[in-house]
N, C-alpha and C positions, 0 to 999 in steps of 0.2 A: 893752482891752474883754477878757472871759472867753472860753474855748476854745467853751463853751455859748453866749454871746449872738452869737459870729462866726458858730457853724452854724445858728442861728436867722435871720441876718439872710441868710445863702447861701441857706437853704432859701426863704425866703420871695421874694429876689431871683428863683430858679430857678423860681417856680409859674406865673408872667405869662407868660413865652415857652412853658411845656411846655403850661399851656392851651390856647393858642392851634394848638400842632401836634396836640393831640389835638383840637380841634375842625375843623379843616384834614381831618385823615384821615377817609376815609369809616368807617362806623362797621359793626361786624359784629356779629351776633346770639351772644350766648353765654349760659350759665346756663341758667336756665329759658325763656328765650325773649323775656322783657320788660325785660332788661337790656342795653345797649349795652354793649361792651368794646374798647376799641382800646391799645394797645402801642405804647410809643415809646424807642427805646435811642439813648442818646449815648455814643460812646466819645470820651474826652478823653485824648490823648497828649500829653506835657511831653517837648519835646526840646531837646538843648542847641544853641546857635548853629550848630553845624556837620550837625545832623539826626540826632544819636545820642539813643537813646530814653532818657528818665530813669524815666519812672516813666507808667502809663496805667490808666485806671480807666474803667469802664464805670457811665453813670447810667440807671436804668431807672423809667418811670412807665407804672404801668396806671391807666388812667382809665375807670370805671365809671360810666354815665346811667340811670337807670329805678328800678324798683321791684321787688325780688325778691330771690331767694338765686342766688349767682354760685359754683359747686364752680371755683377758679380753680387752675389748673395753669400755669405760669408759669416755660419755661427760664430760670434764670440762673444766674451764674457764683459758686459758693459761698465762693471765695476770697475773705476780707474783707469777705463781705456785713455790711451795715450798713442800719439803717432809718432814712431820713432824715428821716420823719415823728414818729419818736419813741424810745423806748428799748428796745420789745419787739423780741423776736426772731421770725424767719420758723423754718416747718419746711419745710425741705429736704431731698428725698430722689431722690437718684441724679441731679442737677443740676435738678432742677424744684423750684418752691416752690408748695407746695400749702397751700390755704385754702378756706374755706367761708365766704364775707362777706355778710351781710345789706345788702343796698342802699336807700338812702330818697333820691331825687333824685339827688345825685352823690357820688362816694366815690374818692379815689385814695389808689393806695400809691406811695411814690416811695424807691429802695434806689439805693445804691452800693456797688460792690464791685471788686477788682481786676480787672484784664482780662489774663488769662492768656493769650490766643490770638496770633497771626501777626496783624499789623497789615495790611490791605488793600493801603495805600500805603508807599511809602518816600521819604522828604524829604531832601534834602542839599542845603546850600551851601558855597558856595566863595566866596573873596574875594580880589582883587587891589588892592594899592595902587602906584598910578606905574609897572603893568606887572609887580609883583610878586607872587607870591601868599603871603598872610599868614594867621596864625591870627587866630581872631575876638577873643582876648584883645590880640592885638598892636597894634590899632587904635585901642587906647583912649589918647584924648590926642595923636594924630597927626595930620596935615595931607597933603593930596595927592587925587588923583583917585581915588578910589574904585570899583569896580566889582565888584555882586554878582552871581551865576548861581545860579538855584533849578532844582533838577530833581526833577520829582514821579512818581512811577513806579508805574505797577498792577499790584502783585506778586500778584494771583489767577490767574496764567494758568496752565491745563492744555492738554495735547496731549488733542485731540479729533478725531474723523473730521467731515469737513464734506460734504455730500451735496449736488450742483447739477446743473443741466441744463447740458448741453455744447453748448447752440443748434441741436442735431440732434434732439431728443425724448429721449436717450440720457440716464442718469445717470452722473455719474464722481465722485471722491470724493478727496479730498486730505486732508492731517493739517496742522491749524491750530493754533495757539496763542490758545485763546478764553479772556478776561478777564472779569470781571462787570464789565458798564459800569458806570461812575462820573462824575459829573461834578464841579466844585467851582471852587474860588476861592482864590487868597492875597492877603491883604492886608498891607499895612504903610504905616506913616504916621514920613515922614521929618522929622526937626526941620528949624527954622530953618536952623540951621548947614550944614544939606546945601543946596549952590546949583547952579544948572546942570544941575539932573535930566533926563536923558533916559532914554526907553526905547522900544524897538520893537515891545514885546507890550503894555506895560501901558495902562489907562484911568487918566489922572495928574486931579488935582484938588486944590485948597485945602482944607486939614482947618479953615479959619475962624482959624487961631491962628498963623498963619504957617509952618506946614509942609506938606508937600505928601503926598496920599494916592494910593498906588498899588494898584490892583487889577489881579490876573491872571485869564482866568476861562481853563477847563483840560476838555476833552473826552478823558477819557482811555480811550479804545477804538475800535477800528478797525470798521468802514473811516471812521467819519465823523471820528475822531479819531484819535489813535494813544494807546498806554498809555503813554508816556512824553512828558512837557511839559517842554520847560527854557524859561528866559525868565530876565530881569534886568534892573538899571537900573544907571545909573553918576551920579556927582555927585561935585562939589567938595566937601572936608569940611575946616574948622576945628577943632582940638582935638575929634579924632574919640569919638564914639560910635556903636554900633550899635543900631539899632531892632530892636525885637521883631518876628517878623510870625506870622501867622496863616493857617493852611490849614484850608477849610471842604470838606468833601466828601460824598455820598450816593450810592448807587446806584441807577440808574435801567432800566426796560424801554423801549429805543427804538422797539418796536411799539406800544407805549400811549403814551408820552411825545407831546402833541402838539408841541413844539420840536422832537423826531426823526423823528415818525412820517413826517411829510412829505417826508422825506431816506430812512427805509427804502424809504417806498413808490415812490421815485424809483429806487432800486435795482433793483426788483421790476421796474417799468415798463420801465426798460432792458434787464432779462433779456427781457422779454418783447418788446419790440421788437426786440433784435436776434436774436431766433430767430424772429421772424415775416419778418426783412428776410433772413436767412439760408434760410426756406422759399420766399419767393419769387423771391431771387434765383437759388437753385436751380431753380427751376420754369420761369425764364427762361432760363437757362444750358442745361437741357435742351431748349426749344424752341429755342432757337438753335442745339443742334447736328442736333434736328431737320432745320432751316432748310438747315442746312450739306450734311446728307445729301441732302436735296431739291432742294438745288441741284445736287450732284453728280449725282443721276439726271436731273434736267431736262436737264443739259447733254449727259449720253448720250443721251435722246430726243431732243433738238435735232440733235444731230450723226448719229444713226441718219435721223431725217425730212429734214435737209439731203440726206444720201447719196440717200436714196430718191427725194426731189424732183428731185436732178440726175439719176439715173438713168430716172425718170419722164421727165423732161423730154427726155433723150437719147433713151429707148425711142420715144417719140410721133412725136419729129419725123424721126430716121432710121429709124425702122423700122415703127411702127404705121402711120402716116400714108401711106408709100408701099404698105406690106401690104396695105391697106383697098383700095387703088384696086386692087390686082392683085387683092384679093378679089372686087371688084365685077365685073372682067373676066370670072375664072375661074368665077361664079356663074351667068355668061351661057353659057358653054360648058358647063356640069355640067347646064342645062336642056334643052340638046339631048340629052345623054348617055341623062339619065331616059328621053325621051320614046322612043329606041330600046329600053333593057331593058325597058320595061313592054311592049313588043309580044315579046319574046323569053321571056319568063316562061310564056308561054301553052304553049308546045311543050314547055318543060320538065318540065310538070305531068303530062303522059300518060307519057314515058319513066319516070318514078321511079316510077309505081305498080307496072308491072311489076318492076321491081328488088324492091319491096317483099316480093313475093308469094315469090322464090326463094329470098331469105333467110330466111323463116321455116321453109320444107321443110330447110335444112340444119341448123338451130339444133335442130330436134328430132332428128335420126341421132346428132349429137355428142354429146348428152347421154346415150344410150343406151351408147354407147361411153367415156363417163366414169364411171358407175355400175359396169360392170366393172372396169374399172382400180382402181377405190377398193377392192374387195372383195379383190383379188388382191395389192394391195401392204399392207394391212391382215394376212392372213394370214402375209404373207413376214417381217413386221417381228415379230410376235410369236414366229414359230420362232426369226428372230435374237437376240431378248431372252433367249429361254431358254439356248440354246447360250452365248452370253456371259457370263450367269451360272454356268454349270456351269465352264466356262474359268477363270473367275476365280476360283470356287470351290476348284477344285483346283491353280490356284497357289498362292493365299494357304496350301492344306496344305501342298502344297510347299516352300513357305517356309519352313515354321515346323516342319516334320519334326526338320530339323537342330537348332533349340535344343530339341525335345523331346528328342532323343536326349543333346544336353550337359546337360541337366537330370538325365535318369535316371542319368547320369554321377557328377553332383554327390551326389544321393541315394545312390549304392553308396559316394563316397567319404566321406561324412555317418556312413551304417552304419559302416565302419569305423573311424571316429574313436570313436564311440559303443562301438564292441567293446573299441578300445584301454581307453576311460575306464574301462568297468567291470573291465576286469583289474587295473587301478592300486587302483579301489575295492576290490576283493576284498584286494589285498595289504595297502591301508592298514587295513583293518577287522582283518585278521590281527596287524597290528601293535599294536593298541590295549591287549592286556593287557602289553605291553612298557613302553608309554606311562604306564600306570597304576603302575607301582612307584614312582616319585618321592611321587605321593600316596599310596599305603601309608606310604611312609619318613616323610612330612612329619607323617600322622597318628600316626603310631609315637612321634615324637620329643613330639608335642602332650602324648600320654597319659602320657610320662615326667615331661615338664615338670610337668603337675598332681599326679604323684606321689601321698601319701597322708601322715596322721599317723606323727610315726615317722621320715621319710623326710627329712634334712637337702637343704637348696637346694629343696626343691618349693613351688609355691604352695600347696598345702592345709595342708601343714606349716607353714609362713611364718604364715599368716592364724589357726590354731591358738594360735601361740605368741602372737601379738597379742592373742587375744581372752583367753585365760588371763591375759595379763598387765594388762589392763583388769578383768578379775574380780576378781584380788587387790587392785589399787588402789583397788576402792570398796568393798571387802567393810567390816564394821565393824571399825575399829582400821585400815586399809589406809591406805596412804601419803597418800590424800586425807586422811583422820581427820586424821594427823600432822599435813600441812600446816596444817589450820584450827586446831590446837590451838597451835602455833608462833605462826601470826599474833595469836592472842587473848593469849599471853603477852606480844608486842612490844606489840600495842594497851594493856594494863597497864601497860607500862614508860613506854609515851610517856606516859601519863595521871598518871603519877607525876611525871616530868621537868615538865612542864606545871604541876602542883601547887609544885613547886620554886621553876622561873622565876617564876610570880606571886608566890610569897613573897619574893623576892629583888627583884622590881619596886615591890612595896610599900613595902620598908623605904627602896628609893631614892627613892621619892615623897615619903615620910615626911621624911625627909631634907632635901629640898629645899623644905618647905612652909614660908610663914613662923612663923618663930620654933622649926624643924625643929634638927636637929641640923648643919648647916652655919651656920645662923644663928647658933646658940648658939657654935660655934666661933670666927665671925666677930666676934660680941660680944665673945667673951673676949680675943682679940686687938685689937679697938680699944681695951679696957680698960687693957690690957699697954701700950700704946703710949701713951695717955696718963697713965700714972705714971711718965713722963720717966724710961725706964729708959735712957737714952742713946742715943749716935747709932749706934752697931752695932746697940744692942740695937734701936731704931726700923728701921735697915735692915732687919735680920732679920725682924719682924715685918710689915715692908710686902710683903716678898718672900711672906710666909707668908701673906698678905691676897692677894695675885695669886695664889697658889697656889691657895686657897679659892675665886677666882672660876672660875680654868680647872677646878676641881673642878666646880664649880657646874654648868658648861657639859657636862663631859664626863659627869657623873653624870644630866643631864638626856638626853644621846645614848644612855648606856647605859639608861635608861628606856625611851627609843622602842625602842632595839633590843631589849632585851627582850619589848615590848609585840608586837614584829614575830615574834620567836621563840614567844611565845604562840600568836600567831596561826597561825602555820605548824605548831606542834605540834597544836592544836586540828583544823588539814586534815591532818594525819597520820594522827592517830587515827581522824579520819572517815572517809579512805580504807584504814587497817586494816580497818575496819569492814566496809567495799564487799568487800573482796578476801576476808573470811569469809564474806562472802554469796555473792560467784562461786564459790568452792570449793565451797560447798552445792551451787550449780547445776551446777557443774562434776561433781560428781560423779554427780547424775540422767543427765547429760549423757552421761557415760562408759558409764553402765549401758545406754542407748539405744543407745551406740556397739558394746557389748560383743554386744548382741542383735543387730545387723544383720549384725555378722560370722558370728556362729552360721549367718545367714539364707544368707553368700556360700558357706560351708563346704557348706551341704547344695546349695546352686546347682551348686557344684564337683564332689560325690560325694554321691550320698545315702546313702552308707555311712559317712560322715566322723564323724556322732553320731550318738546313739541317739536325738535327738529328729527327726531327718530323716525324711521319708515315704517310705518306700521305694518306692511305685507310683509316684514320680515321679521320672524318672531325670535325673542332675546332669550336667555338663559332661563328665565323664569317661565313663560310660556312654553319651553320646550322641555321643562319638567313636568308641567301640566299634562302634557300630551304624551310623556313617558308612561306617567300613572295611569291615565287611561288607556292606555295600549298594553299594559302589564293585566289589568284589570280582563280586558278583552282576551287577551292571549291566553289567559289562566282557564277563563270559562269556556273558550273554544276546543283548547286541548282536553279538559277533562271531559266533556261531552262526546267528542269524537274519539279518542282513545277509548274510553270505557265502552262504547256502543261497538265497536271492533272488536274489541275483545267476548262481549258475550256473557251468558249465563251456564249453570252447570247442566241445565235441562235442555240446551240448543241442539239444535242437529244442525246437519249438512246445509239444510234446507234455509237453515235462518242465515246464512253466508258469514259466518263469526268464528273465529278461531277456536273458540272452545266447541264449538259445533263441528267443527271439521275433526278435532283430537277426540271428541264423544265416539263419530263413525269408525276413525281408523282403531279403537280401542275393539269396537265390536267386530270390524273386520278378524283384528291379529287373535282373537279369542276363537272366532270360527277356523281359521287356520290351524291351530293348536289341535282343535278336534280331531279336523282330516288330516292332521298328521299322524295321529295314532292310531285313526285307522290305518294309511298306508303302510306305516310301520308293521301291522300285523301281514299285511297281505305280502310285503315285502321278503318277509321272513318265509313264509309258505312257500314263494315261486323259487327263492334259495335253495331250499329241502331238493325240489323236485329238480333244480337245475343240477344240480351236483349229483344227483343221481343219472340223470341222463350222461352227464360228460362223463361219469365211471363207466358204463357199458360201452359207449363209443369208442374209449379207452381200449377196453379190452379187444372188441373186434379190431379196432386199427391194429393193433399189438400182433395179434393173431394172422392179420392177415400179413402185417411184414415178415412175421416169422414165416409166413407159407413163400413170399415171395424170395426171401433169400435161400431157401432150401430149394426151390425152384431153381434161382439165379446160379447156387453155388454146383447144383446139377448140371445146367446147360453150360458154365464152364467147365466143370469138371467132365463131362463127356466130349466139349471141343478140345479142352487140352488132351485128352485120352486119343482122339483122333489124330491131335497134329503129331502127339507124342510118337504115335502108331507109325503115322507117314515117317516121322523123322528118326525113328527104328529101322525104318526098312531101309531108307538112304544112309542110314547111320551105320547099318549092318554092312551095306553093299560098299561102304569107305572104309569098312573096317576091313574089309578083305582088301579092299586095294591097300589099306596101309599094311594089313600083316606080311603084303609081301613087299613093301617098301623097309619094314619093319626089319625083316630077317636080312634085306641085303645091307641095311645099317649096322646091325647086330656083328655083321663081318666085318665092315671096316671100323668098328670100335673094337673090336677083339684086336686088330691090328695097330691100331691108335692107343690104347691102353700099355701095350706092351713098350712104346715108343715113349709115352709120360713116365713112365717106371724109370725109363735110362735117363733121361734128363732131369727129373728130379733129383736124382743122384747128384748129378753135378751142381744144381742149384744150390743145394743145401751145404756143400762145402763154402760157396762163395759168400751164403748169407752169414756164415759164421764170421768170416773174413770181415764183412759190412758191418756187424753189431761190435766187434773189437774197436774199428776205426770210429764210429759216432760216439762212442763212451769217451775215449779220448777228446773228441771235439769239443762233448759238452761239459767237460771237466775243464776245460781253460775257457769256455766263453763268459762266465763272471769276470773273469780279471777284465775284459773288453769295456764290458758295461761300468766296473768300477775306476777305470781308469779313464773314460770319457767325464765320469761325473766330477771326478778330481780334477781333470783339467778344467771342466767348466768354472769350477767354485773356487779354485786356486788362480787359474790363469785369466781365461777371457772376460770373468765378471769382474775382475778387479781391473783388468784392461779397460773394459767400458767406462766403469768409474771415474777413471785415472781420466780417461778422455774427456768426460762429460766436465770432469772438476777443468781442466786446461780450458777445453773451448769456452766455457762458462768466464773463466777467471781473466782470458785475454779476452773476448768478448767485450767483457763489461770494462776493460781498461782502456780498449776502444775506441768506444762508446761514449766514455767520459771524454777522450782525446776529441772524437767530433765534436761534442756539446761543445768542449773548451776552443775550440775553433771557429764555430760560428759565433761564440762571445766575442772573440776578437775580432773579426771581422764587422759584426753588428755594434761593438762597444769599443773598440779599440783606443779610438781616437777620444781625447779629454773633451772636446765642444762637436768636430765634425766638422767634413771640408764641402765648399761648395759642391752643388748637384754638377756630375761629371767629370770631376778634377779629382785627381791622385793624391791621397792624405798619408801622413803618419804623425804620430806621437811621440815623445821623448820625455823621459822624467830624469830629474837630477836633483839629488838630495845632498846637500851640503853641511854636515857635521863640524860646529865649530871646535877650535881647539882651545888649549888654554895654555898662553905665553905668557902673561903679565901686561901685555904691552896693550895700548888702549886704540889699536888701530883696526878695531873692528869696523868701522863704516867704509874706511879706504879699502880695507879689503873685499868688503859686501860689493861696493861698487866695480871691485877686479872682478868679483863672481859675477856679477853681472854681465861684464864685459865678455865672459866666458860662455854664456849659456848658448851661445850660437856656435860657440865651439864645441861644447858638446851635439850639437847635431852632427857637427863633421865625424865627431867619432861614433856617433849613432850609426852614421852612413857605414861605417868602415864593419861594426857589428852585425849590423844588418848583412851584408854583404857575406862575412863568414858565418849567419846562422839563417840567412834564406838562401 
């Protein structure tokens, strides 16, 4: 069968299951809205018997149904991209297949390309024969007990932060390895030579031809499954071979898949149940603690109530009941006394009226005495306060007067220091002319250094010589022009030399050309050798030919060297031309330098050159002006400053500093003498003021005592008058009250008898109450201890269990949510066109070992079955989704 025929068969076989997958997938609107587009990807990987990847391809099918135009933008793998429906190529830009397709009914595009990305699953297989690990190829033809273990690992994991409720309403986070959720199965068919087949993980069934078919299912994500699945089988083999195995897998969203949706919801429900349990147990525990605290309060109250009841029982029986009997007897005696009191209050009322009249007259006289004493006390107090202020002020002046005298002494010392400083200043200013001499000497040296034209070793003469030299060098025919002439002659010689070198080189090249001089010599030697000139002659001619060969090589090297020499002479000629041009520029710059030096000479002295402006002084003239100015400044400063300072005998009338200081010193001396007299006078005044203050203080004290006595007498007489009036009123009220008291004493006597009878009954009841409260107080601690024990051993543990359950289920459900997000975002290997529904399935073919060379044909058949995998994926998705 030709390759083209085989490709047609493969394409035809692949079409049917792919159509099934396209039909099973939900349609999505694309294009102009009237065409339904779906995209399926099938990744086919071929592995060796150990699980190492040999080659991987991705098969894509885009199915379009409807009528209209579709602007297709389908992400593909451009590496090795081929059209499975024909020989036309696709337009691919940045990994996207671009096409504009007119659809009438149904249309499909199918492609295959190399799969260059990382596979989502890693498949490994290990083999042991009779307990010894063996390589797959070593099983061929052998017998024994074979054990095969497959390990399939989901390698799409990435570290992500997972957030969930910790069971108390607060969010917590943890970092987890999150994979794209994938499910799948591994199938293999063991031949009839495999007997006593066993497996703890596989579903086993016969294949109808004497063999055994094994199917392993895998849920390669947590927490419903695990990212790694390990399973296998054991069998007795004879003349062993190794059957191939196939792994089919596809991504799923556990929140949308009917097979896993219930499990995911159970995790969410478990988290909610744990949170509810935690909240309820927390509330129960809080109420238990309240019950414990209430039991403590109840116990304290019962103890207080018990103690009170016991005291009440003791008081009623031992004190209240006998007292009530005594009260009844005393009430009878009280009734007799109140009758006698009622008769005596009538006589007391007459005497109290006379006492009230005398007390009112005494109060009037005491009031007038109190007013006079108040006026005397006020006047004496004012005199005493004035005398105290005068005495205090004199004391203050006397205390501060020595400080004033000390301050005047300090002022006098300061004036002496000022006078001494002025004397030093006068002497210092007088020394200024002597201090200015070094400045004059320095200015003189500066003028000598500047010098003039014709004075050797001076600055002005040196600059003049440089300027004259530059002028001579730049004049016509000067040294610069002479240099340029020499450079021109050198350039001519270089150009002549280059012509000779070129001629020599041309001659050498002519000698080297085919048929040239060297070839002609070589030909002549060859002719001579052919004339059979003898052994010696032939040897000599052979050496001549060898020399010609060497000459040819050296002549070529010499020609190359002469070419380099010619190039170098060309560069030298060009460089000399640049030197000549540079000397022309140098002449202009030297002219500018000479002009600048002339300006420098004028700046040093305006008499150095005729071109200098005499109105603008140079540095030499400026130094002379500075020297004269220093002399004028020193003389003026000395005269004016010394005149302002003055002499030791000057006064203020001389208007000098020392004259003012002398007058200040005299004034300070006078103030010091007056301060001593003032201090004596203050001492005398202070003694007198203290005596006055003492006398007025005694007068004020006596006046206050008299006022206090008069006030007390007035208050007392007023109080006496008021008391006498109240006494009269009170005696009247007493008489009325005595009558009422007499009536009440009768009622009291009757009530006391009734109270005595009631207290006897109460004493019996309180005894019973005290006994019951004692029993209650003894049982209350058991209620408190039981509530605490129930909280510690029951509800608190229930709270912790609820939190742990909620956090565990919450974390697992959050992991499922994050995995579902990755499945939706990253489930396809390359992705579907915008608006289209897509799905990706993966197929891994583990090679077997059978000793036959049909691997290529088997691979072609495997390629034909790729789209058949898509059909199987449809059935799997129907079961899982």
